[in-house]
N, C-alpha and C positions, 0 to 999 in steps of 0.2 A: 695360045698358051692364058691368057687373061682366063677364059672360063673354068680352067684348070685350079687358076690362084684361087677365086672364086668360090669353088669345091671346097680344095684343103683351106681355107679360111670358114667355112660353116662348118665342116665336121670340127675343126679345133673349137669352134663354138658351141657348138653341139658336145663334146667332151667335156668340156669345163663347166656347164652348165646342167647338163642332164647326169652323164655318167659316173664323175669323180665327186659329186654330195651324195649320190647314191650309195655307192661303195665307201662313203666316213659314214654313212648312214647303218649300212649293216655290220663294217666293223665295231661299231659302239653297242649296239645290239648284241652281235655275240660275245662282247667283251663283259658285259651285264648280263646274259645268261649264264655264260662262266663264272661270273664271280657271286651269283645269288646262295646265299645261306640261309639257315634259321633264321626267325626271327626280325628279316628286312621286311618294311612294308611296300608293297606294290602295286602299279594299276596296271589290270589288262586293258587287252583291246576293245574291250567291252566298256572302260570305263570301272570295273571293279575294281573295289581298294580292298585290300586284304594283308595281313600276314603271311609269310612264310613258313611253314608247321612241317614242311618234309621236301624232299627237292631228291627226284630220280633221275634216271636217264632223260626221258625224253619227256615227264612230268614234273607239275610241282602243284603240293597240296597249302592250299590257303584258306587261312580261317579268317572268314568275315563277318562274323558275328560271333559273340559267346560262344562257345561247343559246337560253331557251324560250320563243316570242312567242306571245302570242296577242290576238286584235283580238277587240273586245267594241264593243257599241253604247252609245256616250254616256253614256244614261243607266240604264246598267248601275252606274258609278258613284255609289257611296255616301257615301262618306268620303273626307278628307283624313287620311294617319296619319302620325306621326312613325315615322320609320328607329328601329330596333332597335342600339342600339351593342353590342348583344353576338352579333346575330347577323352583323355584319359583321367580326369577330374571325376569325383564321383558330383551327384548333384547336389548334395548335404556341404558339400566345404565351397561350392562357387555358389552358392547364397550370401549376401553382403550382413 
């Protein structure tokens, strides 16, 4: 009887430490992909930052530099980021 209780305890710990966090992560990822819209700044799995310019069924088009657009699989988007206000300033206005 004791080995069965020990086995059930190990399964419960496995469930809490492995399965539940993975399920939450997957749910957040699918929510993020469902809420993507044009103009969002996102980061891809490869660490590339860009602005969403088009959202398709299974892909997104990111503008990674002025007039440089790249098409990615929608699942490659890992996070939505906040635009960097310093990056949008022109070099002339940032000089003292």
